[in-house]
DRENNU-623539 format. One record per residue (C-alpha): residue in three letters; x, y, z. Coordinates in steps of 0.25 Angstrom, whole numbers, padded with zeros to 4 digits, always signed. Each point is the difference from the previous one (the first is absolute). Layout:
BEGIN
ALAXYZ ...
END
This chain:
BEGIN
MET+0086-0040-0047 LYS+0002-0006+0014 THR-0011-0010+0004 HIS-0002-0006+0014 LYS+0000-0015+0003 ASN-0002-0009+0012 LEU-0010+0010+0006 PHE-0011-0011+0003 GLN+0007-0005+0013 LYS+0000+0014+0006 PHE-0014+0002-0005 CYS-0007-0012+0007 SER+0009+0000+0012 PHE-0008+0000+0013 GLU+0007+0012+0005 ASN-0005+0008-0013 LEU-0014-0006+0001 HIS-0001+0004+0015 SER+0005+0014-0004 ALA-0010+0001-0011 TYR-0011-0004+0010 LEU+0003+0011+0009 LYS+0000+0010-0011 ALA-0013-0006-0006 ARG-0008+0001+0014 LYS+0005+0015+0003 CYS-0012+0008+0004 LYS-0009-0012-0002 ARG+0004-0010+0011 TYR-0013+0000+0006 LYS-0008-0003-0013 ASP-0007-0014+0001 TYR+0008-0006-0012 VAL+0013+0005+0007 LEU-0004-0006+0013 GLU-0004-0013-0007 PHE+0014-0001-0007 SER+0008+0004+0013 TYR-0007-0010+0009 ASP+0009-0011-0006 LEU+0010+0009-0006 GLU+0012-0010-0001 LYS-0008-0011-0006 ASN-0006+0010-0010 LEU+0013+0006-0004 PHE+0006-0014-0002 LEU-0011-0004-0008 LEU+0002+0012-0009 GLN+0015-0003-0001 SER-0004-0015-0004 GLU-0009+0005-0011 LEU+0011+0009-0005 ILE+0011-0010+0000 SER-0009-0011-0007 GLN-0004+0011-0009 ASP-0015-0003+0003 TYR-0003+0014+0005 HIS-0012+0007-0007 CYS-0006+0014+0002 ARG-0014+0000+0006 GLU-0011+0008-0005 TYR+0000+0015+0002 ASN-0010+0008+0008 GLY-0005+0011-0010 PHE-0006+0013+0005 ILE-0002+0014-0005 ILE+0006+0013+0006 ASN-0004+0013-0004 ASP+0010+0011+0004 SER+0005+0009-0011 LYS-0006-0010-0010 LYS-0007-0014+0000 ARG+0010-0011+0001 LEU-0001-0015+0001 ILE+0009-0005+0011 LYS+0004-0015+0000 ALA+0004-0004+0014 PRO+0008-0014+0001 ASP-0002-0010+0010 PHE+0008+0002+0013 ARG+0009-0012-0003 ASP+0003+0005-0014 ARG+0003+0014+0006 ILE+0011-0007+0008 ILE+0006-0006-0013 HIS-0001+0014-0006 HIS+0008+0006+0011 ALA+0010-0012+0000 LEU+0002+0002-0015 TYR+0001+0015+0002 ASN+0011-0002+0010 ILE+0009-0008-0009 ILE-0002+0007-0014 GLU-0003+0015+0003 PRO+0014+0004+0004 ILE+0005-0007-0013 PHE-0009+0009-0009 ASP+0000+0013+0009 ASN+0015+0001-0003 SER-0003+0001-0015 PHE-0011+0011+0002 ILE+0003+0015-0003 TYR+0001+0009+0012 ASP-0012+0008-0004 SER-0010-0011+0001 TYR-0008+0002+0013 ALA-0011-0010+0002 CYS+0000-0012+0009 ARG+0015+0001+0003 LYS+0008+0001+0013 GLU+0004+0014+0004 LYS-0009+0006-0012 GLY-0015+0003+0000 THR-0009+0012-0003 HIS+0007+0010+0009 LYS+0014-0003-0006 ALA-0006+0001-0014 ILE-0006+0014+0003 LEU+0013+0005+0007 ARG+0008-0005-0012 LEU-0010+0008-0010 LYS+0001+0012+0009 GLY+0016-0001-0002 PHE-0002-0001-0015 LEU-0009+0013+0000 LYS+0010+0008+0009 ASN+0005+0012-0008 LYS-0006-0004-0013 ARG-0009+0010-0008 ASN-0007-0002-0013 VAL+0000-0015+0002 TYR-0010-0010-0006 CYS-0005-0013+0005 LEU-0005-0013-0007 GLN-0008-0008+0009 CYS-0006-0013-0004 ASP-0008-0012+0006 VAL-0001-0014-0006 ARG-0014-0004-0004 LYS-0005-0012+0008 PHE+0014-0003+0004 PHE-0001-0012+0009 GLU-0011-0006-0008 SER+0009+0002-0013 ILE+0013-0006+0004 ASP+0003-0011-0010 GLN+0003-0013+0009 ASN+0010-0006-0011 ILE+0008+0013+0000 LEU+0001+0001+0015 LYS+0004-0015+0001 LYS+0011+0003-0010 LEU+0005+0012+0007 ILE+0001-0008+0013 LYS+0007-0011-0006 LYS+0011+0010-0005 LYS+0004+0001+0015 ILE-0004-0013+0006 ALA+0005-0013-0005 ASP-0005-0009+0011 LYS-0011-0009-0007 LYS-0007-0003+0013 ILE-0001+0014+0004 LEU-0005+0004-0014 LYS-0011-0011+0001 VAL-0005+0006+0013 VAL+0001+0014-0007 ASN-0008-0005-0012 LYS-0011-0006+0009 ILE-0002+0013+0007 ILE-0001+0008-0013 ASP-0009-0010-0006 SER-0009-0001+0013 SER-0009+0011-0002 PHE-0004-0003-0015 ASP-0014-0004-0002 HIS-0001-0010-0012 LYS-0015+0001+0001 ASN-0001+0014-0005 PHE+0006-0005-0014 GLU-0008-0008-0010 ASN+0012-0003-0009 LEU+0012-0003+0009 PHE+0009+0001-0012 ASP-0004+0014-0004 PHE+0005+0009+0011 ARG+0012+0006+0007 LEU+0002-0005+0014 THR+0000+0014+0007 GLY-0002+0006+0014 ILE+0006-0002+0014 PRO-0009+0002+0012 LEU-0001+0012+0009 GLY+0002-0005+0014 ASN+0012-0009-0002 LEU+0013+0005+0006 THR+0007-0007-0011 SER-0008+0008-0010 GLN+0007+0013+0005 LEU+0013-0006-0003 PHE-0004-0006-0013 ALA-0006+0014-0004 ASN+0014+0007+0003 ILE+0007-0011-0008 TYR-0009+0002-0012 LEU+0001+0015+0000 ASN+0015+0000+0003 GLU+0001-0002-0015 LEU-0006+0013-0002 ASP+0009+0007+0010 GLN+0012-0006-0007 PHE-0005+0005-0013 ILE-0003+0014+0005 LYS+0013+0002+0008 HIS+0010-0007-0010 SER-0006+0001-0014 LEU-0008+0013+0001 ARG+0011+0005+0011 GLU-0011+0008+0008 LYS+0006+0005+0013 TYR-0012+0005+0007 TYR-0009-0012+0000 ILE-0008-0006+0012 ARG-0009-0012+0000 TYR-0010-0005+0011 MET-0006-0013-0005 ASP-0007+0003-0014 ASP+0000+0016+0003 PHE+0013+0006-0006 LEU+0004+0014-0004 ILE+0012+0007-0007 LEU+0004+0014+0001 VAL+0007+0008-0012 TYR+0002+0014-0004 ASN-0005-0002-0015 LYS-0015-0002-0001 GLY+0001-0005-0014 GLU+0010-0011+0004 LEU-0010-0006+0010 PHE-0009-0003-0011 LYS+0011-0008-0007 ILE+0003-0007+0013 LYS-0015-0004+0002 GLU+0000-0006-0014 GLU+0013-0008+0003 ILE-0006-0005+0013 LYS-0013-0004-0006 LYS+0007-0008-0011 PHE+0009-0007+0010 LEU-0011-0004+0010 LEU-0009-0005-0012 VAL+0011-0008-0007 ARG+0008-0005+0012 LEU-0010-0001+0011 LYS-0013-0001-0006 LEU-0005+0012+0008 ASP-0007+0013-0004 LEU+0000+0014+0006 HIS-0012+0005+0006 PRO-0007+0009-0010 LYS-0005+0010+0011 LYS+0012-0001+0009 CYS+0011+0003-0009 ASN+0003+0015+0000 ILE+0010+0011-0003 PHE-0001+0013+0008 PRO+0009+0011+0007 VAL+0005-0004+0014 LYS-0004+0014+0005 LYS-0015-0005+0000 GLY+0004-0011+0010 ILE+0002-0015-0002 ASP-0011-0009+0005 PHE+0008-0011+0006 LEU-0003-0011+0011 GLY-0011+0008+0006 TYR+0006+0013+0000 ARG+0001+0012-0009 ILE+0015+0003+0000 PHE+0006+0014-0003 ALA+0015+0004+0001 ASN-0001+0006+0014 TYR-0013-0007+0006 ARG-0010-0011-0002 LEU-0015-0001+0002 LEU-0009-0011+0003 ARG-0008-0004-0012 LYS-0015+0004+0001 SER-0005-0013-0003 THR+0008-0006+0011 VAL-0006+0009+0010 LYS-0014-0002-0005 ARG+0002-0015+0002 PHE+0005+0001+0014 ILE-0012+0009+0004 LYS-0010-0010-0006 ARG+0007-0012+0006 THR+0001+0006+0014 LYS-0015+0003+0000 LEU-0002-0014-0004 TYR+0009-0005+0011 LYS-0007+0009+0010 LYS-0013-0007-0003 LYS+0006-0013+0002 LEU+0006+0004+0013 ARG-0013+0005+0005 SER-0007-0013-0004 GLY+0010-0009+0007 LEU+0005-0005-0014 MET+0014+0006+0002 ALA+0010+0000+0012 PHE+0005+0014+0004 GLU+0014-0005-0001 LYS-0002-0002-0015 PHE-0007+0013-0002 ASN+0011+0007+0007 ARG+0011-0007-0007 SER-0007+0004-0014 ILE+0000+0015+0005 GLN+0014+0000+0005 SER+0006-0007-0013 TRP-0007+0010-0009 PHE+0005+0012+0008 ALA+0014-0005+0000 TYR-0002-0001-0015 ALA-0006+0014-0001 LYS+0012+0006+0008 PHE+0010-0004-0011 GLY-0007+0011-0008 ASN-0002+0015+0003 SER-0013-0003+0006 TRP+0000+0007+0014 LYS-0013+0008-0003 LEU-0007-0012-0006 ARG+0004-0008+0012 GLU-0005+0011+0009 SER-0014+0000-0007 LEU-0002-0015+0001 VAL+0003-0001+0015 GLY-0014-0001+0003 LEU-0003-0011-0010 TRP+0003-0011+0009 GLU-0008+0005+0012 ILE-0010-0011+0004 
END
């Protein structure tokens, strides 16, 4: 297997760090912490570079907060200087790993995304009747990633020891030793939601599953978006066998479990609930829960707007973004019915 050496020099070059800074500040350039770092930009970037070269770089503490969208999730936001390092690392190693990913992995990849995944699924469904779907979700995926397995998978492609040292520091950075009484009786698990690198690490981890399904099980109609994946076949009974093979593989090789309530087998004529839409062969509808959340959030935003706690520009961007999302589905009547919702 080909491994990549001598990456460290590219990684800690001033050009790469400056490029990473520009990406890290995108849509946040007027935040206080960005302005503070930018005030003496050249000095701060050279300081980061010096820490990397001397191998004295350490990740700072995360800012943790809860979001409650479709479900409650803990987000760990890294310090701005650490975000720069994440982008710098991503610039160097992402192309190496992306070349090894299967075509039908759609999360957090260039020229992929939710719309491409949905269009691909629509292509799979075209002119197919009496087809069945196995749709699965990995239970507590980000929390359950085994750090030692992840490090070994990365090491298969990356031979540069200095790069690996930075990678390991990022992987280790969110682990809270205070949560464990016996430090010799636990698996090091979990990577933080909120890191750019976590998106790449997640794809590296589940690429093992992708390769197993495509090359060992030889399934043609397979799509994965992060830890949500599905397989289409004509034989319903075959899907039960496939499910058990996948369950065994995840447990033995990756120390992961399928979600007991989100692993289902059903005929595709009922529609496939995937990435916010209910998808049929010839059309797609918005998920009801998605519409309810939009209405609830918009009412809350209107209250904030009237109270002066939100700028009209932010309110308008939220509305326009959601309507662009809704337009991708067959939702003309729905959009017409919601037009008055944002009137102040």
